[in-house]
N, C-alpha and C positions, 0 to 999 in steps of 0.2 A: 199094941196099936194095930187095928185091922186095916185091911185094904180098902174097906168102904170109907174109912175116915180120910183116906188119901186117894181121891179119884185120879190124881195126876200120875199115880204109880200103876194104873191099870196097864195090862199087857198090851203094847202097841201092835198094830197089824204087821205081819211079817212082810219083808221085801220079797221080790221074786226069787232072789238068790238065798233066801232063808233068813236074812237079817231082819231085825225088828225096825219098823218105821214109826216115828212119832210125828204129830202135826208140826208144820213149819214153825209156828210161834213157840211151841214147847221145845222144839229142837234148837231154836235160836236162843231162848232165854235159859233153858235148863233148870228153871225153878220148880221144885216139887215139894218143898217142905220149909217151914219156918223154924224148925227145931235147931238149937245151937249145936247139936251133935253133927249137923250137916255143914259145919263151917268149911271144911275142905271143899265140899261141893260148891259152896258159895264162892269161894275163891276161883274155882274153875269157871263158874257161871259169870263172875265179874269179868274175867278175861274174855270169855266168850261174848259177853255184851259189848265190851270195848271193840272187839273185832267186827261184830255185827254193825255197830254204829258207824265205824269207819267204812265198812262195806256199803251200807245204805247211803252214806254220804257220797261215796264214789258213784254208786248207781244213779243217784239223783243228779249229780254233776254230769253224768254221761247222757241221761235221758233229756236234759234240757236242750240238747243239740237238735231237737226236732225242727226248730225254726231255721236252722242253717243247712238242712238237707240230710238225706240218708247217708251220704258219703261220710260226713263228719260223725253222724250217729253211730254207724257200724264200727268205725275206728275207735270211737270213744267207749263203747261198751266192751270191745275187745280189750282195750287198755285197762278198763275197770276190773274185768275178770282176771287179767294177768297180774295186776297190782294186788288184788285181794289174796290171790293164791300164791303169790311169788312164783308164778309158773315159768317153766322153761319154754313151753310152747302153748299157744292158745290159737284155736281156729274158730272163727265165726263164719258160717257159710249158710247160704239160702238154697232151698230146693229149686231145681230148674222148673220154671213155669209159675212159681209162687211169687207173689209180690213183684210183678214184672217191672214196676217203675223204680224199685230199690236198687241202688248201685253203691258200692261194688258188690258183686255176687259172693265174694269171700274176702276175708282179711286173715292173714297169718302173721302172728307176732312170735318172734323167737326170743332167745335170751336177751336180757336187758331191755325188753320191750321194743326191739327193732323189727320193723315191718319187712316181710319178705314178699316182694311182688312176683318174683320168678319162682314158680313151684318146682322147677327142675332142680333147684339148689337146696330144697328142704329135704329132711329125712323121708325115706319111703313111707314109713308109717303115717307121718303127717300128711303127705301127699295123697295116700290112699284114703284117709279119713275125709279129706276135702272132696274127693270124687264120690265117695259113698253118700255124703250129705247132699251133694248136688243131685245124685240119682234118686234120693229119697228112700234108700234102703237102710236096713239095720246095720249098725257098725259092730263088727266082730273082729277083734284082733287075735289072730291065731297064735301070736307069740306071747299073749298075756292070759294068764289063768286067774280065776277068782281067788285061788288060795295062795297066789304069789304075793310077794310084797309090792310088786308093781301095780297090783289091783288097787292099792290104797293111794296110788299117785297118778291115776288116770281116770278121767271123768268125762262122760258124755251126757249132755242135757238137751233134750229137744226143745225147739222154739215152736210153740203151738199158737194157732190163731183160729178161733171159731171151731175148735174140735179137730183141726187138721194140722199136720206137721208142716211148717213152712221153712224150717231151717234147724240149725243146731249149734251148740257150743261143744267143743272138744278141748280138754285141758290136760297137760302133762306137767306135774310138779317135780321138783328135785327130790333126791332121796331123803333129805332131812325134813321135807314138808309133806305130811300125810293129809289126805282129804277126809274130813269128818262130816257128821250130819249137818253141822252148821254150814259148812261149805256147800253141801247139797242144797240146803234151803236157800242160801244166798244166790246160788246159780239158777235155781228154779224161779226165784223172784225176778232176777235179772232177765232170764229168758222170756218170762211172761210179759214183763214191761217192755222189753225190746220189740216183741211182736206188735204190741199196741202202738208203740212209738213209730215203728216202720210204716204201719198202716196210716198213721197220722201224717207222716212225711209224704207218703204217696198222695193222700188227699190234699194236703197243702200244696204240693207241687202241681197237682192237677188243677187246683183252683187258681194258682198263679198263672199257669199256661192259659187257662180259660179266660182269666182277666186280661192277659196280654192280647189274646186273640180277639176278645170283645173290644178292647181299646183300639186295636188295629182296624177292626171292622167299623167301629164308630168313626174313626178318623177317615177311613175310606168313604163312608157314607157322607161325612161332612164335605169332603172334597168333591164327591159326585154331586151333592146338593148345590155347592157353590158353582160348579160347572153348569148345572141345570139352570140355576138362577141367571147366570151370565148369558146362557143361550136364550132363555126366555126374554131377557132384557134386549138382547140383540134382535130377536124376532119381533118383539114389540116395536123397537126403533125402526126396523125395516118396514114393518107394516105401517107405522105412522108416516114414514118417509114416502111409502107408496101412495098412501091416501093424500098426503100433501102434494106430491107430484101430479097426481091425477087432477086434483083441484086446481093447481096452478095451470096445467095445460088447458083445462076447461075454461078458466078465466081468460087465458091468453086467446083462445079461439073466439070467445064472446067479444073481447075487445077488438080483435082483428076484423071479425065479421060484422060488427054493429057499430061500436063507438068510432072506430077509425074511419069506417066508410062514411058515417055522418059528418065527421070533421072534414074529410076530403070533399064531400058534397057541399058543405058550407063554404069551403074555400073556393070552389068552382063558381058558386053563386055570387060570391063577393067579387070575383074577377069579372063575371058577367055584368054585374051592376056597375063596376068601374068603367067598363067599355061603353055602357049605355049613357053615362053622364059626361062623356067627353065634350059634347056640344053645349052643355048648359053654362049659363052665366053664373059666376060665383062657384064654379065647380071645385075651386081649390080646397075649400074646407071639407067638402064631401069626399073628394079623392083622398085627402089626408086621413080621414076616418076610415075609409075603405082600405087604405094601405095598412093602417094599424090593425084592422080586423084580419086582413090577410096574413099579416105577420104573426098574429096571435094564433090563428088556425094552423099555420105552418109549425109553430112551436108546439102546439098541442099534438099534432101528428107525430112530431119527433119524440115527444115524451111518451106518447102511446106506443110507438115502435120500440122505444127503449124498455118500457115496462113489459111489452110482449116478449122482447128478447130475454129480459131477466126471468120472466116466468117460465120460458121454454128452456132456459139454461139449466141442464141437469148436472153440470160439472161442479157447481159451487157446493153441492152437498158433501163432496169428498175433500173440500179444502178447509183450511182453518180460517178463522175470522180475519186476521190481517190480510190474507190473500184475497178473500172476498171483497174487503174494503178497497184494496188497490184496484181490483177489476172494476168495481163500481165507479171509481173515480175516473177511469180512463175510457170506459165504454159507453156509459149511459148518460153523460152530461153534455149539454150544448157547448159549442166551440168557444163562445164568448165567456164562459165561466171556467176559470182556472182552479183546479181542485188539487190540494196537497194532502197526503196521508202520512201521518207520523205515528210510530209505535214506540211506546216507552215501557221500561221494565222488562222482566223476563216473561214471555208468553207462557201461559198455562192453559191446558185444555179445559174448556167449559162444557157443560151439558149441550148436546147438539141443538136442542130447542132454544137454549139461551143464546147460542151463537147466531141462530137464524133470527131470533127476535132483535138482537142488537144490529144485525145486518139490515133488517127491515126498518128499524128506527133511523139508521144512518141514511138509507135510501129515501125515506119520507122527508127527512130534514133537508137533504140536498135538493129534492124535488121542489120543496117550498122555496128554497133559496133561489133556484133557477127560475121559478114561475112568478114569484111575488116580490122578492127582495131587491131586484135590480142590482144585483151584486156582480162584481167582476172576479172575486177571489173567495174561495172557501177552504177551510182547513179542517180535516178530520183527524182527530187525535184519539188513539186508543192507549190508555195507560194501565198497565198491570201493577197493582199495589199489593202489599202483604195481605190486606183484609178485604180488598174489593177490586173490581174492574170498572174503570171510568171511561165512558165514551163521550166525546164532545164534538159538535159540528159548529164551527164559527164562520161568519161571513162578514164582508165589509159593506153590506147593504143598508137599507134605511128602515128595517123593521124595528119596532119598539118592544122590549121585553114586557112592559106593562100591558101594552095592547094585546100581545099574544096570550098573556095570562088571563085577561078578561075574556078573550075569545074562547079559550079552553073552558073557563067556568060557564060561559053562556052555552057552549055546546053540550056540557053536562046537564044543564038545566033543561034544555030543549029536548033531551032524549036522543034516541038513535035516528036522527034525521040525516039527510045527505050533506049538510053543511058542516065544514070543518071536521070531517071524519078523520082526516090525517092526523090532526093534533090529538083527538080522542084516542085513536088507535095507538099512537106513541105512548100516551099515558097508561093505557091498559096493558100494553106489553111490559112496561117498566114495573107496574104493580104485580103482574104475574111472575116476574123474576124475583120478587121480593125487594125491588129497588125503588128508586125515586127519579122523577123527571123534573128538571128545573130549567127556567129561561132567565138569562142575564145578558148584560152588555158584554160583547166580546172585546178583546184587546185590539183587534184590527178595525174596530169602529162600528160593527153591526150587531147582530144577534148571535148568542151562543146557546145551543141546545145541549144540555148536560144530563147524562144518565149514569147513575151509580148502582152497581149490582154487587152485593156482598158475596165474597167467595165461600163463606160458611154455608150459605144456602145451597150453593152449587155442590159442595162436598157431601152434605147430608143427603141430598137427593140422589147423587150418583152412587152412594153406598146402598 
């Protein structure tokens, strides 16, 4: 049988020390012939295969530790090498500066697989090998020669990545356990896969840190955006408040400089007419009418002054709605009208524009009561309910709910004229808040104005 018929028996390339080296697969399997005469070699090969399968199983079990980090990975591959070789000592170390994200930089396993964290307690030879791997230099043991028996029980395999050495395995086996070509191949496979796995660990760890940093930055941006939105809302509210205040002050000046002066002039002319009819016969009826006109002009002036005071009052913008209603009832009403304010439920903050609108509705309803209802008592009730806020203004005057409803419908049909604008304004404010305006008979005998505002509308707009 010629050598050409058995290509697997070709002379392998020599090692650097003179030994022949076969490819890893050939060294692992050892299969070179199918002749029955090679049965003894098959038995050796079968044992070799069993060891290889166990070794590869240990390697795969070690390398799946990539997801749990380089610490677990380095310890797992050291344990796999020690288990496969039944080693007394195993060193897995990384070159300084290579794979900087991988930790630990070395793992030393002693007899029975015990890890030695303190290098001062390990044998000098082991400690020196760790230092030489860290330094990236060649490992030369002056106490070991290639022709000694110890040469078959000591192995160094470099860990290479992209053509450069990033670390190394160093193994010492007991006297009864020699290192053969199969062990060389297994350790080379383990070293190569360890390099790739450590690089994957570094990439995964870097990706996780990047993800954490990105998530932190996203959360910071969200917080800053929320702060910016709140600031913009506050600036918008301040700007709106400034515009409203300027408009209120302008209206107050117009009322003071024009309407109030006209009302005072009308009162003076009425008083002049009253003095001129003193000598007339049948003056009683005329004087009575003039007294009524004088009284009405005085009331109009009082209401105008109250309105001017309210328009110039800048403090109510910083108060809550119950406080504004209490101030309205004590400051801006005539003496003959007794006003009570009652608050029900637990007060909750409303949108500022809604509180202002409800305050204006209450003021308009009380003004109508004072001017037209001939009432002696009015009750303002603000009720905070789970799903809405209800404002009611009730009086004991003579106004009819049906008549008020007809007046409001007629004001809507006539368009924006000067008549009954108070009722139309109340209805518009209620609709702008998403609420309703109703008129009904009050329990104290007169008219009740009722406004319901849903809280859901308030929440959604404030968000």
